[in-house]
Each structure stands twice: as C-alpha cells, then as structure tokens.
C-alpha positions in Angstrom: -26.5 -41.0 6.7 -23.3 -39.0 6.9 -24.6 -37.1 10.0 -25.5 -40.4 11.7 -22.0 -41.7 11.0 -20.6 -38.6 12.7 -22.6 -39.4 15.8 -21.3 -43.0 16.0 -17.7 -42.1 15.1 -16.9 -39.6 17.8 -17.6 -41.9 20.7 -20.0 -39.5 22.4 -23.2 -41.6 22.4 -23.4 -41.3 26.2 -23.4 -37.5 26.5 -25.8 -36.9 29.4 -28.6 -34.8 28.0 -30.2 -33.0 30.9 -32.8 -30.3 30.8 -30.1 -27.7 31.7 -28.3 -28.5 28.5 -29.2 -25.5 26.3 -27.5 -23.0 24.0 -25.0 -22.2 26.8 -23.8 -25.9 26.7 -23.5 -25.7 22.9 -21.6 -22.4 23.2 -19.1 -24.0 25.7 -18.4 -26.9 23.3 -17.7 -24.5 20.3 -15.6 -22.3 22.6 -13.5 -25.3 23.7 -13.1 -26.3 20.0 -11.9 -22.8 19.2 -9.4 -22.8 22.0 -7.9 -26.1 20.8 -7.8 -24.7 17.3 -5.8 -21.6 18.5 -3.4 -23.9 20.3 -2.8 -25.9 17.1 -4.5 -29.0 18.4 -6.7 -29.6 15.4 -7.7 -33.1 16.4 -9.1 -32.1 19.7 -10.8 -29.1 18.1 -12.6 -31.5 15.6 -13.7 -33.8 18.5 -15.3 -30.9 20.3 -17.0 -29.7 17.2 -18.4 -33.3 16.7 -19.7 -33.2 20.3 -21.4 -29.9 19.4 -22.8 -31.4 16.3 -24.3 -34.4 18.2 -25.9 -32.0 20.7 -27.2 -29.8 17.9 -28.7 -32.8 16.1 -30.4 -34.1 19.2 -31.9 -30.7 20.0 -32.8 -29.9 16.3 -30.6 -26.7 16.3 -30.4 -26.6 12.5 -28.2 -23.4 12.2 -25.8 -24.8 14.8 -25.6 -28.1 12.8 -24.6 -26.3 9.6 -22.1 -24.0 11.4 -20.5 -27.0 13.1 -20.2 -29.0 9.9 -18.6 -26.0 8.3 -16.0 -25.7 11.1 -15.2 -29.4 10.9 -14.6 -29.2 7.1 -12.3 -26.2 7.6 -10.2 -28.1 10.2 -9.8 -31.4 8.2 -6.4 -31.9 6.6 -6.0 -31.4 2.8 -5.8 -35.1 2.2 -9.4 -35.4 3.4 -10.6 -32.9 0.9 -13.4 -35.2 -0.3 -14.6 -35.7 3.2 -14.6 -31.9 3.8 -16.7 -31.4 0.6 -19.2 -34.0 2.0 -19.5 -32.1 5.2 -19.8 -28.8 3.4 -22.6 -30.3 1.1 -24.5 -31.3 4.2 -24.0 -27.9 5.8 -25.1 -26.2 2.5 -28.3 -28.3 2.4 -29.2 -27.3 5.9 -28.4 -23.6 5.4 -30.4 -23.7 2.2 -33.4 -25.2 4.0 -33.4 -22.6 6.7 -32.8 -19.9 4.1 -29.7 -18.6 5.9 -27.9 -16.6 3.1 -24.9 -15.5 5.1 -24.1 -19.0 6.2 -24.5 -20.2 2.6 -22.0 -17.6 1.4 -19.4 -18.8 4.0 -19.9 -22.4 2.9 -19.5 -21.6 -0.8 -16.3 -19.7 0.1 -14.9 -22.8 1.8 -16.0 -25.1 -1.1 -14.2 -22.7 -3.5 -11.0 -22.9 -1.4 -11.0 -26.7 -1.4 -11.5 -26.8 -5.2 -8.6 -24.4 -5.6 -6.4 -26.6 -3.5 -7.5 -29.5 -5.8 -6.7 -27.3 -8.9 -10.4 -27.7 -10.0 -10.7 -24.0 -11.0 -14.0 -24.4 -12.9 -15.6 -25.7 -9.8 -13.9 -23.0 -7.7 -15.2 -20.3 -9.9 -18.7 -21.8 -10.0 -18.7 -21.8 -6.1 -17.5 -18.2 -6.0 -20.2 -17.1 -8.5 -22.8 -18.8 -6.3 -21.3 -16.9 -3.3 -21.5 -13.6 -5.3 -25.1 -14.2 -6.2 -26.0 -14.9 -2.5 -24.0 -11.8 -1.5 -26.1 -9.8 -4.0 -29.3 -11.2 -2.5 -28.1 -10.1 1.0 -27.3 -6.6 -0.3 -30.7 -6.4 -1.9 -32.4 -7.5 1.3 -30.5 -4.8 3.2 -31.2 -2.2 0.6 -35.0 -3.0 0.9 -34.7 -2.7 4.7 -32.9 0.6 4.3 -35.7 1.8 2.0 -38.3 0.8 4.4 -36.4 2.5 7.2 -36.1 5.7 5.2 -39.8 5.5 4.3 -40.7 5.0 8.0 -38.5 8.0 9.0 -40.0 10.0 6.2 -43.5 9.1 7.4 -42.6 10.1 11.0 -41.1 13.4 9.7 -44.2 14.1 7.7 -46.4 13.4 10.7 -44.3 15.7 12.8 -44.4 18.4 10.1 -48.2 18.0 9.9 -48.5 18.4 13.7 -46.2 21.4 13.6 -48.2 22.9 10.8 -51.4 22.5 12.8 -49.8 24.3 15.8 -48.3 27.0 13.5 -51.7 27.5 11.8 -53.1 28.6 15.1 -50.3 31.2 15.5 -49.3 32.4 12.1 -51.2 34.1 9.3 -52.6 32.1 6.4 -49.8 33.4 4.1 -47.0 32.1 6.2 -48.8 28.7 6.5 -49.2 28.5 2.8 -45.5 29.3 2.4 -44.6 26.5 4.8 -46.6 23.8 2.9 -45.1 24.9 -0.4 -41.6 24.7 0.9 -42.2 21.3 2.6 -43.6 19.9 -0.6 -40.6 21.0 -2.6 -38.2 19.5 0.0 -40.1 16.2 -0.1 -40.0 16.1 -3.9 -36.2 16.7 -3.8 -35.8 14.0 -1.2 -37.8 11.5 -3.2 -35.7 12.2 -6.3 -32.5 11.8 -4.3 -33.6 8.6 -2.8 -34.7 7.2 -6.2 -31.3 8.1 -7.8 -29.4 6.5 -4.9 -31.5 3.3 -5.1 -30.9 3.0 -8.8 -27.2 3.6 -8.3 -27.0 1.0 -5.6 -28.9 -1.5 -7.7 -26.7 -1.0 -10.7 -23.5 -1.2 -8.7 -24.4 -4.3 -6.8 -25.6 -6.2 -9.9 -23.5 -4.9 -12.8 -20.2 -3.9 -11.2 -19.6 -6.6 -8.5 -19.8 -9.5 -10.9 -17.0 -8.3 -13.4 -15.0 -6.8 -10.5 -15.1 -10.0 -8.5 -14.2 -12.1 -11.5 -11.2 -9.9 -12.2 -10.1 -10.1 -8.5 -10.3 -13.8 -8.5 -8.5 -14.1 -11.8 -5.6 -12.0 -10.5 -5.4 -14.1 -7.4 -5.1 -17.3 -9.5 -2.4 -15.7 -11.6 -0.5 -14.4 -8.5 -0.6 -17.9 -7.0 0.7 -19.4 -10.3 -2.3 -21.6 -10.4 -2.9 -21.3 -14.1 -0.9 -23.7 -16.3 1.1 -22.0 -19.0 -0.8 -23.7 -21.8 -4.1 -22.4 -20.4 -2.8 -18.9 -19.7 -3.6 -17.3 -23.1 -7.3 -18.3 -22.9 -7.4 -17.2 -19.3 -6.0 -13.8 -20.1 -8.5 -13.4 -22.9 -11.2 -14.0 -20.4 -9.7 -11.4 -18.1 -9.6 -8.9 -20.9 -13.2 -9.6 -21.8 -14.2 -8.9 -18.1 -12.1 -5.7 -18.1 -13.9 -4.4 -21.2 -17.3 -5.2 -19.6 -16.3 -3.4 -16.4 -15.0 -0.4 -18.4 -18.2 -0.1 -20.5 -20.3 -0.4 -17.3 -18.4 2.4 -15.6 -18.7 4.6 -18.7 -22.4 4.0 -19.0 -22.8 4.5 -15.2 -21.0 7.8 -15.3 -23.1 9.1 -18.2 -26.4 7.9 -16.6 -25.5 9.4 -13.3 -24.8 12.8 -15.0 -28.1 12.6 -16.7 -29.9 11.9 -13.5 -28.2 14.9 -11.8 -29.2 17.1 -14.8 -25.5 17.7 -15.8 -26.1 16.7 -19.4 -27.3 19.6 -21.6 -29.2 19.2 -24.9 -27.7 21.2 -27.7 -29.8 20.7 -30.9 -28.3 21.4 -34.4 -29.2 20.7 -38.0 -27.5 17.6 -39.3 -27.9 14.8 -41.8 -29.4 11.7 -40.1 -28.1 9.4 -42.8 -24.5 10.3 -42.1 -25.0 9.5 -38.4 -26.5 6.2 -39.2 -23.7 5.2 -41.5 -21.2 6.3 -38.8 -22.9 4.2 -36.2 -23.2 1.1 -38.4 -19.5 1.3 -39.2 -18.7 1.8 -35.5 -20.5 -1.5 -34.7 -19.1 -3.4 -37.7 -17.0 -5.6 -35.5 -19.9 -6.8 -33.4 -22.1 -7.4 -36.4 -19.3 -9.2 -38.3 -18.7 -11.5 -35.4 -22.2 -12.9 -36.0 -22.1 -12.5 -39.8 -25.1 -10.2 -39.6 -26.3 -8.1 -42.6 -27.4 -4.6 -41.7 -29.8 -3.1 -44.3 -29.8 0.7 -44.3 -32.8 2.0 -46.3 -32.4 5.7 -45.5 -32.0 8.1 -48.3 -29.3 10.8 -48.2 -30.0 14.3 -47.0 -32.6 13.2 -44.4 -32.1 16.1 -42.0 -33.2 16.7 -38.4 -32.8 19.3 -35.7 -31.7 17.4 -32.6 -28.7 17.0 -30.3 -26.5 15.0 -32.6 -24.5 13.2 -29.8 -27.6 12.1 -28.0 -29.2 10.9 -31.2 -26.1 8.8 -32.1 -26.0 7.5 -28.5 -29.7 6.4 -28.8 -29.1 4.8 -32.2 -25.9 3.0 -31.1 -27.6 1.4 -28.1 -30.7 0.3 -30.0 -28.6 -1.1 -32.8 -26.3 -2.8 -30.3 -29.3 -4.4 -28.7 -30.5 -5.7 -32.1 -27.1 -7.2 -32.7 -27.0 -8.8 -29.3 -30.3 -10.6 -29.7 -30.0 -11.5 -33.4 -29.2 -15.0 -34.6 -26.0 -15.6 -36.5 -26.3 -14.9 -40.3 -29.4 -12.8 -39.6 -30.7 -9.5 -40.9 -31.1 -6.1 -39.2 -33.1 -3.4 -41.0 -32.9 0.4 -40.5 -35.5 2.7 -42.0 -36.6 6.3 -41.7 -40.0 7.8 -42.5 -40.5 11.5 -42.7 -43.8 13.0 -41.7 -44.9 16.6 -41.6 -43.9 17.3 -38.0 -41.9 14.3 -37.1 -39.1 12.0 -38.1 -39.7 8.2 -37.5 -36.6 5.9 -37.2 -37.1 2.1 -37.1 -34.6 -0.6 -36.2 -35.9 -4.1 -36.8 -34.2 -7.4 -36.0 -35.3 -11.0 -36.5 -33.8 -12.6 -33.4 -35.2 -14.1 -30.2 -37.7 -11.4 -29.5 -38.7 -9.8 -26.2 -41.4 -11.4 -24.0 -44.6 -9.5 -23.2 -43.5 -9.3 -19.5 -40.1 -7.7 -20.5 -41.9 -5.3 -22.9 -44.0 -4.1 -20.0 -40.8 -3.6 -18.0 -39.3 -1.6 -20.8 -42.4 0.7 -21.0 -42.1 1.3 -17.3 -38.4 2.1 -17.6 -37.2 -0.9 -15.6 -36.0 -3.4 -18.3 -33.1 -5.5 -16.9 -30.3 -6.9 -19.1 -30.2 -10.6 -20.3 -27.7 -12.7 -22.2 -27.6 -12.3 -25.9 -27.7 -15.2 -28.5 -23.9 -15.6 -28.3 -23.7 -15.2 -24.5 -23.2 -11.4 -24.6 -23.8 -9.7 -21.2 -24.7 -6.0 -21.1 -25.2 -3.6 -18.2 -28.9 -2.7 -18.8 -28.0 0.9 -18.6 -28.0 1.6 -22.3 -31.8 1.2 -22.8 -32.5 3.1 -19.6 -30.5 6.1 -20.9 -32.2 5.7 -24.3 -35.5 6.4 -22.7 -34.0 9.4 -20.8 -32.4 10.9 -23.9 -35.6 10.3 -26.0 -37.4 12.5 -23.4 -34.6 15.2 -23.6 -35.1 15.4 -27.3 -38.9 15.7 -27.1 -39.5 12.4 -28.8 -41.0 9.0 -27.8 -40.1 5.4 -28.3 -42.4 2.4 -29.2 -41.6 -1.3 -28.9 -43.3 -4.2 -30.6 -41.8 -7.7 -30.4 -42.6 -11.3 -31.2 -40.2 -14.2 -31.7 -38.4 -13.5 -35.0 -39.5 -9.8 -35.3 -38.6 -7.0 -32.9 -39.0 -3.4 -33.9 -37.9 -0.2 -32.0 -39.6 2.8 -33.4 -38.1 6.2 -32.4 -40.2 9.3 -33.2 -38.5 12.7 -33.1 -39.9 16.2 -33.7 -38.7 17.8 -36.9 -39.0 21.4 -35.8 -36.7 23.2 -33.3 -37.2 22.3 -29.7 -38.2 25.4 -27.7 
C-alpha cells in the first residue's frame, strides 16, 4: 500500500514507458537525484528518486526498488523519521526476499541512525546487532568462496605437478621420481595444515571478536555523543565493562589456541597432587559458582598423584568446570570425583543443568562444538573446549562425554605413568 501511495504522490503517473526505457533510464534518474543531493536540493533529489521507484516498480526491478526506498529514507528530514522508518521497512522486506545481504546491512545501519536520533538506543543497538549478524554472514560466504578458490587452485597445482611428474618420470631415474613425490606430499600436508589453522582463526575472529568489539565501539560512540542520560550511565558502563572482559578473555584464549596450533606450547610433565590442583581451581571459580549459588562437591581424597603437565591439567579442569557452572541451574550441584586405576587416572565432572543435545555431542566429538548461552545468559568464546581436546591429546589422555537433560558428565582419562 505504501509503495502504491508513493506512485500517486509524486505526480509521475504519465511517465512514457517505451521499450527503450531500460537500466540506462533508471541509472539516469538516480544520477540526477544524486546531483541534486550534492547541490543541497533535497526536495528535487527525493522527487527523482520517486521517479526511479515508479520505474523500478513497473519493470519489477526489485533491487532497484529497495535501493531507491533506502535513498529516499536517508533524504527525508528528521521530523519525518516515522515515514523514513516505513520506507526502510519496505526496503528491508524487499532486500530480505531477494536475499541481498549487503543491501540489508545498509538498511539496518540507516534504521539504527534514525533510532539514535530518536534516542531509542535499545532499538538502535538491536538494528546494529542485526547488521553485525548479516556482516558475519557475508564474511562467511566470502570465506567459503576463498576456500573453494584455494581448493580449485590446489587442484590445478596438483594436476600440473602430476603432469610434470609424468614428464620427469620419462627423464629421471626412479629414485629422483620417488624423492619428488615424497617432497610434494609433505608440502601438500603443510599447506593443508596452514589453511586449516587460517580458516579456524578467521572463523573465531569473525564470530567471537567482532561482536564484543562492535558493541564496545558503539558504546563509546554513544558516550562521546553524550547520548546516555546520567542516571543510565552506571548501568551502561557496567555493560561496557562486561563486554571488555569478554573481549579480553577471547583474546587470551585465542592467543593460547593459536600457539597450540603452531606447536609453540610444550608439554612439561611433573609429579603433583591432583587434589591440590582441584581445590585451587574450585577456589578460582568461586565467584562464578557463588553468583548462581552452586554447591561444588569435591569427592577427591588427598595425595592423589599424577605425572602430567600441571598447567595444562589445570587449564583443562578450569574449562570443564567453567562449562559446568555455565550450564547449571541456580542452586544446583556440581560433582567432582577421581577414580584411580592401575594404569590411568579418571577425573569426572558432573552437573545437573540443561544438558547437551545429541547433535552438539556429535559436534564435540568431532572437535567442532560451538558456544551457546548459559542458564544466566553467559556467553563464551567456544575456544575453551576446543583447547581442552587439544591438551588432552598432548597429555596422552582422552575425553568422554555423556549428557541428558539434568545430567551431564565429562570424563577425563589420563595415563598414570610417565609419558615417553
């Protein structure tokens, strides 16, 4: 209805639609609108954009319709903010239907600007979050295209190498040919490992760093503009502090994970008392558990010794226990227990929270478990459990997961003897 109103309101019902009217005609209209905009003649610019809109509607140019609606909304004065939002809503519906992500991000950015002008900061932040999600989707699509391009190049290189190998095999002795294939195989393996690390880093950065960083940037912009009322400033600053902590934890975990992927982390086993490390870890996470009034039951007897890298063991335990706290209900119970076997040490961390679905359990077993929100809205990075799996491997152990609603158990099995 709104679009039909636009057609009748701009007095352009008698535009002569001839066969020669095509994308060039539409481009001329938008160029004229842009010239009037540059000259400061906003009213004429809007009129030409409306002409372009009518032409786009008549010829079913969906992308041009959405783009023109966006430009009109940007040119309308502040007093017509509600009308601008109506235009942007129509533009967003069209962009969504044609699955044009880049156009959707531009529309959400304009919606956020209007809400900021109206001092509706919750709506502005919601629009910016939607924009960030779409930007992440665009980055993911580009990343997938890059991977396909790399794979295509690698396939071409492998074909060329194979062709070269065939030619060389006619000229060089069998020993040299064997050396060539061994060397090529090693190079391909290193290339595959490098690409895998790069892809994981890009994925983590785009999903786990952009969100907190974007929120902090937007928060600082609002503070600089003086847009936050004084009575709301303390709560706003607490939100900013929370985002800063999330970003710092993400960076720390990302640094440690990157070092582990580049084989810069060394395993240095030593004899130590496991019970001391567990008590230390429980005390370290006391603030998180107290916030939910959780009771942590430590059933480990003193002098339970192991020969492992102590720092890596405590890192593993800290992440598993943090995960249990995150997904436990308030006033719940978390149980820690150790069983000693002849050749192994079995550590169990059990919680009675929301559980892990069978699909996410399969993701965990394949090393690809993504983070979700905890029972109190906690948001992690997803890196912790990934590194747990890596470090378990470094220590020569293994991890088992069983979970249903109300009962989740991580079982960590370590060798008792020295790792050779």
